[in-house]
matplotlib code that plots the C-alpha trace (Angstrom):
import matplotlib.pyplot as plt

x = [-29.5, -31.7, -34.8, -33.3, -32.6, -36.1, -37.7, -35.5, -36.7, -40.3, -39.9, -38.3, -41.0, -43.6, -41.9, -41.7, -45.3, -46.3, -44.1, -45.7, -49.2, -48.5, -47.1, -50.2, -52.3, -50.4, -50.7, -54.6, -54.7, -53.3, -56.1, -55.7, -53.5, -55.1, -53.4, -55.5, -55.1, -54.3, -56.5, -55.4, -57.9, -60.2, -57.5, -56.5, -52.7, -52.6, -50.4, -50.9, -50.0, -50.5, -52.6, -53.5, -55.0, -53.7, -55.2, -57.6, -54.8, -54.4, -51.0, -49.8, -46.4, -44.2, -42.6, -46.0, -46.5, -43.2, -43.7, -46.7, -45.0, -46.1, -43.7, -43.4, -41.6, -44.9, -46.4, -44.9, -43.6, -44.9, -42.9, -42.0, -42.7, -40.6, -41.6, -45.2, -46.5, -49.3, -52.0, -54.5, -54.3, -56.8, -55.4, -56.1, -59.5, -59.7, -62.3, -62.4, -64.0, -64.5, -66.0, -62.8, -60.6, -59.2, -58.2, -59.0, -57.0, -57.8, -54.7, -53.7, -51.2, -48.5, -48.3, -46.9, -43.2, -42.3, -41.3, -39.2, -40.0, -37.7, -36.0, -32.5, -29.8, -27.7, -24.0, -21.8, -19.3, -15.6, -14.0, -11.2, -7.9, -7.9, -8.0, -9.2, -8.1, -11.1, -10.6, -12.7, -11.4, -12.8, -12.1, -13.9, -13.3, -14.9, -13.8, -11.3, -9.8, -9.8, -9.5, -8.6, -8.7, -8.9, -10.2, -8.9, -9.4, -6.9, -8.3, -7.0, -9.3, -9.5, -12.0, -13.9, -11.4, -10.8, -7.8, -8.6, -6.7, -8.3, -6.4, -7.4, -5.4, -5.9, -4.1, -4.5, -4.9, -5.7, -3.0, -4.0, -4.7, -2.2, -2.0, -2.2, -4.4, -4.7, -8.4, -8.7, -6.8, -9.1, -9.0, -12.4, -13.1, -16.6, -18.0, -21.2, -22.4, -22.4, -23.5, -20.3, -17.7, -14.2, -12.7, -9.1, -8.0, -10.2, -13.9, -16.9, -18.6, -22.1, -25.2, -26.3, -29.7, -28.4, -25.1, -23.5, -21.1, -17.5, -14.4, -11.5, -8.6, -8.6, -10.6, -14.3, -16.0, -19.7, -23.0, -23.7, -27.5, -28.2, -25.8, -27.7, -30.9, -31.3, -31.7, -34.9, -33.6, -36.6, -39.8, -41.8, -44.2, -43.2, -46.3, -46.1, -48.8, -49.8, -52.0, -53.4, -54.0, -52.0, -53.0, -52.5, -51.4, -52.3, -51.1, -53.4, -52.7, -55.6, -57.4, -54.5, -52.9, -49.1, -47.8, -49.0, -47.4, -48.4, -47.7, -47.7, -49.4, -47.6, -46.1, -44.9, -42.7, -43.0, -40.8, -43.6, -41.7, -39.8, -42.6, -41.4, -43.1, -46.6, -49.0, -52.6, -54.7, -53.1, -54.9, -53.3, -55.8, -55.2, -57.2, -56.9, -57.4, -61.0, -61.9, -61.9, -60.7, -59.4, -58.5, -56.2, -56.4, -54.0, -52.5, -49.3, -46.5, -43.7, -40.6, -37.0, -35.9, -37.4, -35.3, -36.4, -36.7, -33.3, -31.4, -28.4, -27.1, -23.6, -20.4, -17.0, -14.7, -11.4, -8.7, -8.0, -10.4, -9.5, -9.9, -9.8, -9.7, -10.0, -7.4, -4.5, -3.9, -2.3, -4.5, -5.3, -6.0, -7.8, -7.7, -11.1, -13.1, -16.8, -19.3, -22.8, -25.3, -29.0, -31.2, -34.7, -36.5, -40.0, -41.5, -42.3, -39.3, -35.7, -33.1, -29.5, -26.6, -24.0, -20.7, -17.9, -14.6, -11.6, -9.3, -11.2, -14.9, -16.8, -20.5, -23.0, -26.4, -29.4, -31.4, -35.1, -37.2, -40.9, -43.9, -47.0, -49.6, -50.7, -50.6, -47.1, -43.3, -41.5, -37.7, -36.0, -32.4, -30.8, -27.2, -24.7, -21.3, -18.2, -15.6, -12.1, -11.7, -14.6, -14.8, -18.6, -21.3, -23.7, -27.0, -29.0, -32.3, -34.1, -37.5, -38.9, -42.5, -43.5, -46.4, -46.8, -50.1, -51.4, -52.6, -50.7, -47.6, -46.3, -43.2, -41.7, -38.1, -37.0, -33.5, -32.4, -28.9, -27.6, -24.9, -22.3, -23.1, -20.2, -19.8, -16.8, -16.7, -14.2, -15.7, -13.7, -16.5, -18.8, -22.5, -23.7, -27.0, -29.7, -32.6, -33.5, -37.0, -38.3, -42.0, -43.6, -47.1, -47.7, -50.9, -51.4, -54.3, -56.3, -59.4, -58.1, -54.4, -52.5, -49.9, -49.7, -46.8, -46.0, -42.4, -41.3, -37.8, -37.0, -33.3, -32.5, -28.9, -26.9, -25.0, -21.3, -18.6, -18.2, -21.9, -23.1, -26.5, -27.3, -30.6, -32.9, -33.6, -37.3, -38.2, -41.6, -42.3, -45.6, -45.8, -48.4, -48.5, -51.2, -51.5, -53.3, -53.2, -51.7, -48.4, -48.7, -47.8, -47.4, -46.1, -46.4, -45.7, -44.9, -41.7, -40.7, -37.4, -38.2, -34.6, -34.5, -31.3, -31.3, -35.0, -37.0, -40.2, -41.9, -44.2, -42.9, -44.7, -43.6, -45.1, -43.6, -44.6, -43.5, -43.0, -42.7, -39.3, -38.6, -37.9, -39.4, -40.1, -40.0, -41.2, -40.5, -41.1, -40.1, -41.4, -38.7, -35.7, -37.8, -36.7, -38.3, -36.8, -37.6, -35.8, -36.0, -34.4, -33.8, -32.5, -31.7, -32.3, -29.6, -26.1, -24.5, -26.1, -26.3, -28.4, -28.8, -30.6, -31.2, -32.5, -33.1, -33.5, -34.9, -33.7, -34.0, -34.1, -31.2, -31.5, -29.1, -28.8, -27.5, -26.6, -25.7, -24.6, -23.7, -22.1, -22.2, -19.6, -18.0, -14.9, -16.5, -19.0, -18.2, -20.1, -20.2, -21.9, -22.0, -23.9, -24.0, -24.8, -25.0, -21.6, -20.0, -19.9, -18.9, -17.9, -17.3, -16.1, -15.8, -15.0, -15.5, -14.0, -11.8, -9.0, -9.9, -7.9, -8.9, -6.6, -4.8, -7.5, -7.3, -9.9, -10.8, -14.4, -17.0, -16.4, -16.3, -18.7, -20.3, -19.4, -18.4, -17.8, -15.4, -17.5, -15.3, -16.9, -13.9, -12.5, -16.0, -16.3, -19.5, -21.5, -24.4, -24.1, -27.2, -27.5, -30.7, -32.3, -31.3, -28.7, -25.4, -23.3, -21.2, -17.9, -14.8, -12.4, -10.8, -14.2, -14.7, -16.5, -16.8, -20.2, -20.6, -23.2, -23.8, -25.5, -24.0, -26.0, -28.4, -28.9, -28.0, -28.1, -25.3, -25.8, -24.8, -26.8, -26.1, -28.0, -25.0, -22.8, -22.1, -23.9, -21.0, -20.3, -21.9, -21.5, -22.2, -23.8, -25.0, -26.0, -24.4, -25.6, -23.8, -24.1, -21.3, -19.7, -19.1, -16.2, -15.1, -14.6, -15.7, -14.6, -17.3, -16.0, -18.1, -16.1, -17.3, -16.5, -16.4, -18.6, -18.6, -21.8, -22.5, -25.2, -26.9, -29.4, -31.9, -33.9, -36.5, -36.3, -37.7, -35.0, -37.4, -36.4, -38.0, -40.9, -39.9, -40.2, -39.3, -37.6, -34.1, -32.4, -28.9, -28.8, -26.5, -26.2, -29.0, -32.7, -32.6, -34.1, -32.8, -35.3, -35.3, -35.6, -37.7, -34.7, -34.5, -31.3, -30.7, -27.9, -26.1, -23.5, -20.9, -17.7, -15.9, -15.6, -17.6, -20.7, -23.9, -27.5, -30.3, -33.9, -36.4, -40.0, -41.9, -45.2, -48.1, -45.9, -44.1, -40.5, -37.5, -33.8, -30.6, -26.9, -23.9, -20.1, -18.3, -14.5, -11.6, -11.1, -14.9, -14.7, -11.7, -13.6, -17.0, -17.9, -17.1, -19.4, -22.9, -23.4, -26.2, -28.2, -31.2, -33.9, -35.4]
y = [-64.3, -66.3, -64.7, -61.2, -62.0, -63.5, -60.2, -58.1, -60.1, -59.7, -55.9, -55.5, -57.6, -55.3, -52.2, -53.5, -54.4, -50.9, -49.1, -51.3, -50.4, -46.7, -46.8, -48.6, -46.1, -43.3, -45.1, -45.4, -41.7, -41.0, -41.2, -42.8, -40.8, -39.3, -37.8, -34.6, -31.5, -28.2, -25.2, -21.9, -18.9, -20.3, -21.0, -24.5, -24.7, -28.1, -29.5, -32.9, -33.6, -36.3, -35.2, -36.9, -36.0, -36.7, -35.6, -33.4, -31.6, -31.6, -32.1, -31.8, -32.1, -29.2, -29.4, -29.0, -25.8, -24.4, -25.1, -23.0, -20.1, -20.5, -19.8, -23.1, -21.5, -20.2, -23.7, -26.1, -29.5, -32.8, -34.0, -37.4, -37.0, -33.8, -33.6, -32.8, -29.4, -28.4, -26.5, -26.3, -22.7, -19.8, -18.0, -20.7, -22.0, -25.6, -27.1, -30.7, -31.0, -34.8, -34.3, -32.7, -34.8, -31.6, -29.7, -26.1, -23.7, -20.1, -18.2, -14.5, -12.7, -12.8, -16.7, -16.3, -15.6, -11.9, -10.9, -7.8, -6.7, -3.7, -3.2, -4.7, -2.1, -2.8, -3.3, -2.5, -5.1, -4.2, -2.7, -4.6, -2.7, -0.5, 3.2, 5.5, 8.7, 10.8, 13.6, 16.3, 18.2, 21.6, 23.8, 26.9, 29.4, 32.6, 35.3, 36.8, 34.2, 30.5, 28.6, 25.2, 23.6, 20.2, 18.9, 15.5, 13.2, 10.5, 8.0, 4.8, 2.7, -0.6, -2.1, 0.9, 3.7, 6.1, 8.4, 11.1, 14.1, 16.6, 19.0, 21.9, 23.1, 26.4, 27.3, 31.0, 31.9, 35.3, 37.2, 35.9, 32.3, 29.4, 27.4, 24.1, 24.2, 21.2, 21.5, 19.0, 16.1, 13.7, 10.4, 9.0, 6.0, 4.7, 2.6, 1.5, -0.7, 2.3, 5.0, 6.9, 8.5, 9.9, 12.4, 13.7, 16.4, 19.0, 18.9, 21.2, 21.8, 20.4, 22.4, 25.1, 26.6, 30.1, 30.0, 28.6, 25.7, 26.6, 24.8, 23.7, 21.4, 19.0, 16.3, 15.6, 12.6, 12.0, 10.4, 10.3, 9.5, 11.7, 9.5, 6.3, 5.9, 2.4, 4.0, 5.8, 8.3, 10.5, 10.2, 7.7, 6.1, 2.5, 0.4, -1.8, -4.1, -7.7, -10.0, -13.4, -14.3, -13.7, -10.1, -7.2, -3.8, -0.6, 2.9, 5.7, 9.4, 11.6, 8.6, 7.6, 4.2, 4.7, 1.5, -2.1, -5.3, -8.7, -10.1, -13.4, -13.9, -12.4, -9.0, -7.1, -4.0, -2.8, 0.0, 2.0, 2.4, 5.4, 8.0, 11.6, 15.0, 14.0, 15.5, 15.1, 12.3, 9.0, 5.6, 2.2, -0.6, -4.1, -6.8, -10.4, -13.4, -13.8, -10.3, -8.8, -5.2, -2.7, 1.0, 3.4, 7.1, 9.9, 13.2, 13.0, 15.1, 13.3, 15.3, 14.4, 17.2, 15.4, 12.5, 9.3, 9.3, 8.6, 8.9, 11.1, 13.1, 14.6, 15.8, 17.0, 19.1, 20.7, 22.2, 25.4, 27.4, 27.2, 30.4, 30.6, 26.9, 27.2, 29.9, 28.8, 25.5, 26.4, 29.4, 28.0, 30.2, 30.4, 27.3, 26.3, 23.5, 22.8, 20.4, 19.8, 17.6, 16.8, 14.2, 13.1, 13.6, 12.4, 11.8, 15.5, 17.1, 17.3, 19.4, 20.3, 22.6, 23.9, 25.1, 26.8, 28.1, 30.0, 32.6, 35.3, 34.3, 32.0, 30.9, 29.1, 27.9, 26.2, 24.3, 23.3, 21.4, 20.9, 19.2, 21.1, 18.3, 17.5, 21.1, 22.4, 22.1, 24.8, 25.0, 27.5, 28.5, 31.1, 32.0, 34.3, 35.3, 36.7, 38.4, 39.1, 41.9, 44.1, 42.5, 42.5, 40.0, 39.5, 37.7, 36.0, 34.1, 32.1, 30.4, 28.2, 27.2, 24.6, 22.4, 19.8, 18.4, 16.2, 19.2, 22.1, 23.2, 26.4, 27.5, 30.6, 30.9, 34.1, 35.0, 38.1, 39.1, 42.0, 44.2, 42.9, 39.2, 37.4, 33.7, 31.7, 31.7, 31.2, 34.0, 37.1, 39.4, 40.7, 40.4, 42.9, 41.1, 42.2, 39.8, 37.1, 36.0, 33.4, 32.6, 29.9, 28.6, 25.8, 24.2, 21.1, 19.3, 22.4, 22.4, 25.3, 24.6, 21.5, 23.5, 27.1, 28.4, 31.7, 32.6, 35.9, 36.7, 39.7, 40.5, 43.7, 44.9, 47.2, 50.1, 49.5, 50.3, 53.6, 54.5, 53.7, 52.3, 49.0, 48.5, 45.9, 43.1, 42.1, 39.4, 37.9, 34.9, 33.4, 30.3, 27.9, 24.8, 23.0, 19.7, 20.7, 17.3, 13.9, 15.1, 19.0, 20.9, 24.5, 26.5, 30.3, 32.9, 36.4, 37.6, 41.1, 42.3, 45.3, 46.8, 50.4, 49.9, 46.5, 45.6, 44.0, 42.3, 40.2, 37.4, 34.0, 31.3, 28.0, 25.0, 21.6, 18.8, 15.2, 13.6, 10.0, 8.4, 11.2, 13.8, 16.9, 20.4, 23.5, 27.0, 29.8, 33.5, 35.9, 39.6, 41.0, 39.8, 40.3, 36.7, 33.9, 30.4, 27.3, 24.1, 20.4, 17.8, 14.1, 12.1, 8.5, 6.7, 4.1, 4.1, 4.7, 6.7, 10.3, 13.1, 16.4, 19.7, 22.2, 25.6, 29.1, 32.3, 35.7, 38.6, 42.3, 42.1, 39.6, 35.9, 33.4, 29.7, 26.9, 23.2, 20.8, 17.2, 14.4, 11.3, 8.7, 5.8, 3.1, 5.2, 8.5, 11.2, 13.9, 17.1, 19.7, 22.9, 25.9, 29.2, 31.4, 35.0, 37.8, 39.1, 36.5, 32.8, 30.6, 26.9, 24.5, 21.0, 18.8, 15.3, 13.4, 9.8, 7.8, 5.3, 2.7, -0.4, -3.2, -6.1, -6.8, -5.3, -1.9, 0.0, 3.3, 3.9, 6.6, 9.0, 7.2, 9.3, 6.4, 2.8, 0.6, -3.2, -5.4, -8.3, -11.2, -14.1, -16.3, -15.3, -15.4, -12.6, -10.9, -12.2, -9.8, -8.3, -7.1, -4.5, -5.3, -6.9, -3.9, -4.5, -2.8, -4.0, -7.0, -8.5, -7.5, -9.9, -10.8, -11.7, -8.7, -5.5, -2.6, -1.7, 2.0, 4.2, 1.9, 4.2, 3.9, 1.8, 0.7, -3.1, -4.4, -7.8, -8.1, -11.0, -12.5, -14.3, -17.9, -18.9, -17.7, -20.4, -23.6, -26.8, -28.4, -25.4, -24.7, -22.4, -22.1, -18.6, -16.5, -13.6, -11.9, -9.2, -6.1, -3.0, -0.6, 2.7, 5.9, 5.8, 2.2, -0.8, -4.3, -7.5, -10.0, -13.3, -15.8, -19.0, -21.1, -24.8, -27.5, -30.3, -34.1, -36.1, -38.8, -41.5, -42.2, -45.2, -44.2, -46.8, -46.7, -48.6, -51.8, -51.5, -50.6, -48.0, -44.5, -43.5, -41.8, -38.0, -37.7, -34.3, -34.5, -31.4, -31.3, -29.5, -26.4, -26.4, -24.2, -24.8, -26.3, -29.9, -33.1, -35.7, -39.6, -41.4, -44.6, -46.8, -45.1, -43.2, -39.5, -37.7, -35.2, -32.7, -32.2, -30.3, -31.9, -34.9, -34.7, -35.9, -35.0, -34.8, -35.3, -34.2, -36.2, -35.2, -38.3, -38.4, -37.6, -34.9, -37.5, -36.5, -38.6, -37.9, -39.8, -39.4, -40.6, -40.2, -39.3, -39.9, -38.7, -41.9, -42.0, -38.4, -39.1, -42.1, -40.5, -42.1, -45.7, -46.2, -46.0, -44.8, -46.0, -44.4, -45.3, -42.6, -42.9]
z = [65.1, 62.7, 64.2, 63.5, 59.9, 59.5, 60.9, 58.6, 55.5, 56.6, 57.2, 53.7, 52.1, 53.8, 52.5, 48.9, 48.9, 50.2, 47.5, 44.7, 46.1, 46.1, 42.5, 41.4, 43.0, 41.0, 37.7, 38.3, 39.0, 35.4, 32.8, 29.5, 26.9, 23.8, 20.6, 19.8, 17.7, 19.5, 18.9, 20.5, 20.9, 18.3, 15.7, 14.5, 14.6, 12.8, 15.5, 17.2, 20.8, 23.5, 26.5, 29.8, 33.2, 36.6, 39.9, 38.2, 36.3, 32.4, 30.8, 27.1, 25.5, 26.1, 22.6, 20.8, 22.9, 22.1, 18.4, 18.2, 20.0, 23.6, 26.4, 28.1, 31.1, 32.2, 32.4, 35.2, 34.1, 35.3, 38.2, 36.6, 33.0, 32.3, 28.7, 29.7, 30.7, 33.0, 31.3, 34.2, 35.3, 36.3, 33.2, 30.7, 29.7, 28.4, 26.1, 24.7, 21.3, 20.7, 17.3, 16.0, 18.3, 19.4, 22.7, 22.6, 24.7, 25.4, 26.5, 27.3, 25.1, 27.8, 27.4, 23.9, 22.9, 22.4, 19.0, 18.2, 14.6, 14.7, 11.3, 11.0, 10.5, 7.4, 8.3, 5.4, 4.2, 4.7, 1.6, -0.2, -0.4, -3.4, -4.7, -7.2, -9.1, -9.9, -12.5, -13.8, -16.9, -18.0, -21.1, -22.0, -24.8, -26.0, -28.5, -26.2, -23.9, -22.9, -19.7, -18.6, -15.2, -13.5, -10.3, -9.1, -6.2, -5.1, -2.7, -1.0, 1.1, 3.1, 5.6, 7.0, 6.3, 3.4, 2.8, 0.2, -1.3, -3.7, -6.0, -8.2, -11.2, -13.1, -16.2, -15.7, -12.0, -10.6, -8.8, -5.3, -6.5, -6.6, -9.7, -8.0, -4.8, -2.4, -1.7, 1.1, 2.8, 4.8, 6.6, 7.3, 9.6, 9.9, 12.9, 11.3, 14.1, 16.4, 13.8, 14.4, 12.1, 12.7, 10.3, 10.6, 8.2, 6.2, 6.9, 7.9, 11.2, 11.8, 11.0, 13.5, 13.7, 14.2, 12.3, 9.1, 9.1, 8.6, 7.1, 9.3, 9.6, 12.5, 14.1, 14.0, 15.8, 16.2, 15.0, 11.3, 11.2, 8.2, 6.3, 7.1, 5.0, 6.8, 10.2, 11.4, 14.0, 14.3, 16.3, 14.5, 17.0, 18.1, 17.5, 20.7, 22.1, 22.5, 20.5, 21.4, 17.7, 14.5, 13.7, 11.2, 12.5, 10.6, 11.1, 9.8, 9.9, 9.0, 7.6, 5.1, 5.6, 5.9, 7.4, 7.6, 9.1, 10.5, 13.9, 15.5, 19.0, 22.0, 22.7, 19.6, 18.8, 15.4, 13.9, 12.2, 8.8, 7.6, 7.7, 7.9, 8.1, 8.9, 11.4, 12.5, 14.0, 14.3, 14.6, 15.3, 14.2, 15.4, 13.6, 14.4, 12.1, 13.3, 12.5, 16.0, 15.9, 18.4, 17.6, 19.4, 18.5, 19.4, 18.1, 16.4, 14.8, 13.0, 11.8, 11.4, 13.6, 16.6, 17.8, 19.2, 22.9, 24.7, 21.4, 21.4, 18.4, 19.0, 17.5, 18.8, 16.5, 17.2, 14.9, 13.0, 10.8, 7.1, 5.0, 1.1, 0.7, -3.1, -3.5, -1.3, 0.5, 3.8, 5.2, 8.6, 11.5, 15.0, 17.1, 18.3, 20.0, 19.3, 21.0, 19.6, 21.4, 21.1, 22.9, 22.4, 25.7, 24.6, 21.1, 21.0, 22.7, 21.8, 23.8, 23.0, 23.3, 20.8, 22.4, 20.6, 22.0, 20.5, 21.6, 19.8, 19.9, 22.0, 21.7, 23.8, 22.3, 23.8, 21.3, 21.8, 19.3, 20.3, 18.6, 19.6, 19.7, 16.2, 15.0, 14.2, 15.0, 17.0, 16.6, 18.9, 19.7, 22.1, 21.8, 23.6, 22.2, 23.8, 21.7, 23.0, 20.5, 21.8, 25.2, 25.1, 24.9, 22.0, 21.9, 19.2, 19.0, 16.5, 16.0, 13.4, 13.0, 10.5, 9.6, 6.8, 5.9, 3.1, 1.0, 2.4, 4.3, 5.9, 7.6, 9.3, 10.2, 12.0, 13.5, 15.2, 16.1, 18.2, 16.7, 19.2, 18.3, 16.8, 15.7, 14.6, 10.9, 8.2, 6.1, 6.6, 5.6, 8.2, 7.2, 9.7, 9.6, 12.0, 11.3, 8.7, 8.1, 5.7, 5.2, 2.9, 2.2, -0.2, -1.4, -3.5, -5.1, -5.6, -7.9, -10.2, -10.1, -8.9, -6.8, -5.4, -3.4, -1.7, -0.6, 1.1, 2.4, 4.5, 5.8, 7.7, 8.4, 10.7, 9.3, 8.4, 10.8, 9.1, 9.6, 6.1, 6.1, 4.3, 2.5, 3.8, 1.4, 0.6, -2.0, -2.8, -5.2, -6.0, -8.2, -9.4, -11.5, -13.5, -15.4, -18.7, -20.5, -20.0, -21.4, -21.2, -18.0, -17.1, -14.2, -13.9, -11.3, -10.2, -8.5, -7.0, -5.5, -3.4, -3.4, -4.4, -6.6, -8.3, -7.6, -10.4, -10.9, -13.5, -14.7, -15.7, -17.6, -18.9, -20.8, -20.9, -23.3, -22.5, -26.0, -24.7, -25.4, -28.0, -25.5, -23.9, -25.4, -23.1, -23.8, -21.2, -21.1, -18.5, -18.6, -16.1, -18.4, -21.6, -22.5, -24.4, -24.6, -26.5, -26.2, -27.0, -24.7, -25.3, -22.2, -21.7, -18.4, -19.0, -17.6, -21.1, -23.9, -25.5, -24.1, -25.8, -25.6, -28.5, -27.9, -29.0, -26.9, -27.7, -25.2, -25.8, -29.6, -29.7, -30.8, -29.5, -30.1, -27.8, -27.9, -25.1, -25.4, -22.8, -24.0, -21.2, -21.6, -19.6, -19.0, -18.1, -19.3, -21.9, -21.9, -24.8, -25.0, -27.3, -27.2, -30.3, -30.0, -32.7, -32.0, -29.7, -29.1, -26.1, -26.1, -23.2, -23.0, -19.7, -19.1, -15.8, -15.2, -13.0, -12.8, -10.2, -9.0, -6.7, -6.1, -9.4, -11.6, -13.0, -15.3, -16.6, -15.3, -14.5, -11.8, -8.5, -6.3, -4.7, -3.8, -6.6, -7.1, -9.1, -10.4, -11.5, -13.4, -13.7, -17.1, -18.8, -21.3, -22.4, -19.4, -18.4, -14.9, -13.0, -10.2, -8.3, -11.4, -13.6, -16.4, -15.4, -18.4, -19.5, -18.5, -20.5, -22.3, -19.1, -17.5, -15.0, -14.8, -12.5, -11.3, -10.1, -8.4, -5.5, -2.9, 0.6, 3.1, 0.5, 0.0, -3.6, -5.3, -7.7, -10.1, -13.4, -16.0, -15.5, -18.6, -20.6, -19.3, -21.2, -20.3, -18.6, -16.3, -12.8, -9.9, -6.3, -6.3, -9.2, -6.8, -3.8, -1.5, -1.0, 1.3, 0.8, 2.1, 0.3, -2.3, -1.3, -3.5, -3.1, -4.9, -5.7, -7.2, -9.0, -9.5, -12.5, -12.5, -15.1, -14.3, -14.9, -15.5, -12.9, -13.1, -9.8, -9.4, -6.8, -4.9, -2.1, 1.2, -0.6, -3.1, -5.8, -8.5, -8.0, -10.2, -13.5, -13.4, -9.7, -9.0, -7.4, -5.8, -4.6, -1.2, -1.4, -5.1, -6.5, -7.0, -10.6, -10.2, -12.0, -13.1, -12.6, -16.0, -16.7, -15.5, -12.1, -13.0, -12.4, -14.2, -12.0, -13.0, -10.2, -10.0, -7.0, -4.7, -1.5, 0.3, -1.5, 0.0, -2.2, -1.7, -3.8, -4.5, -5.9, -7.7, -5.2, -3.4, -1.2, -0.1, 0.7, 1.2, 0.0, 0.5, -1.2, -0.9, -4.1, -3.4, -5.4, -7.4, -8.4, -9.4, -11.8, -13.3, -13.8, -17.1, -16.0, -13.1, -11.8, -8.1, -6.0, -3.1, -1.1, -0.7, 2.8]

ax = plt.figure().add_subplot(projection="3d")
ax.plot(x, y, z, "-o")
ax.set_aspect("equal")
plt.show()
């Protein structure tokens, strides 16, 4: 038994000795560790790392690679020391530069972390509960009669929804008109994250290439790209690629730089900006930080009618057509359903359908928008209709060709309709149109004139149902413009209506002189109307002020005078006008304003036709309020102000002038960001706090006082620094108990941090104590 135990001890001893030998061999295989700087692709990243070799393989710290943007998942880790990554690879070239104490790595672009630079979509804030009453009052009077009418909107909103009613009142309606007409009743619900909008009530159908929109009452649901200035939905090329060094990306079209951005190493995807209506030869130029350049060229046609590839635009509508909406409020007829759909197939092709069904008329349209290389845009549509009344099919087709260039643009839009073609429409009059053609050709930056434009319209008609022929319509307009001096401009042109009955023609010439801040003088003469006009206009660019226009006209041996004034105030805009003729006169007055409420605040304001904000500065009167660095006004006696004309989906910075506060007052924020929705209200509160002065003695790790003049910042309480005095004290103004972190910048640019806890008892007895903190 003893012999067995002795043999076991000897065997175990041999095993331990063998393990120690193996471990020693492994330790010897690892070379000495060095601290080096990392260079990547010829660029010093100013980053230190520890490196060593083992078994002919090189390792560096994984964290250092991650900090300079390298994907460490592509580099295997050391089997024992997991915080080190292997950089020996056929894809990686390694150079040691002993003079710089650096390790130089040369990596392909796929080793860097991908970066998506696509523009962030602005998500609007949810509106606070509130409402508004918009009103527009109009009064007109001449020698024989006078009229008075009002238009009003009543709206209630919250979160992402808005309910709105609009009414029209006439004091002297026509025989077929109601005195009070409900113009529309609408509930809008926005889904901004998904670019969708739901409308229930009175609205209009989406635009169709061959047919006009129509009013109806019912339901509408679909995308709202056109309402979103923050979203690029058309075919701007995505600037995608890879870079192994920090680089600059430029997009040129026809030699003109239209977009520039910078990228870090790795794969990138840039949005390309909000370029629209550009065509020609495009170049994407990539230049890295060392001056290496690559160029990619291709033809391009950018137009808002061409959707991004795989992007869908759609709308579903159903309800009843509304007739005579401004005459009576209950003329709904003809149930219908409509489905509109377009999809971007490629950067140059967009296809779609437009389907309409009702008991009387049904339509099916095929839509095709095509960019023809870099040359022009082709927009086509083909439609078939089926009418229950005549039990026959009708056909229609349309084609649009357009091209926009730097110095010229042209377009041709032609539509043709068979006599049997019908379309769902809320207009009870039959147009009997056979064809409609519009042609335009515009030039700019010419040597002789600055701008030259040709416009021609031709429309033909079928005979009426009783066989009476209708005259075709032809109209030509040629117009040019020229800058004569720095402040003097002119435009002149010729027009002709080829109609046999009412056709007229003439020349028109106008001169405009900009008189700086004093105003503008205009002189206009028209040979067709035999009219000459001279006017002087003074306009203000501020939210409030007084604008006016004074003029005199001479027409067919008669001279008349006119005057117009616009008074812009905080509670609305007042418009006054008067025309004085030799034997008659006409005067008008109009006032537009609103009553808005948000929470417990109510105010008379300007017409609420965009988003607005209630800015509350904690009962501080006469504090200046700014809308994106532009003065909007001042708070009232109760310390608040309504800021209007905030365009939907546009980013605004709403702020107040904190320099107007007292010395013992402080705040957490003096500016807030806001993205709003149409005709919604948002409450922005800026609490103001009374502060108490606290004395804090700051010391370093050796218990020495800090150098006088050291800057002290309180984290989370603004960017205004405090300063240490000669005794090592800093005087802080605080408004509540809590834990405060200090960031101190001493002389020589060195930084340290300190922290102290201000309890409730210390806050109440601010003047009787000195707090201490160590800056580490």
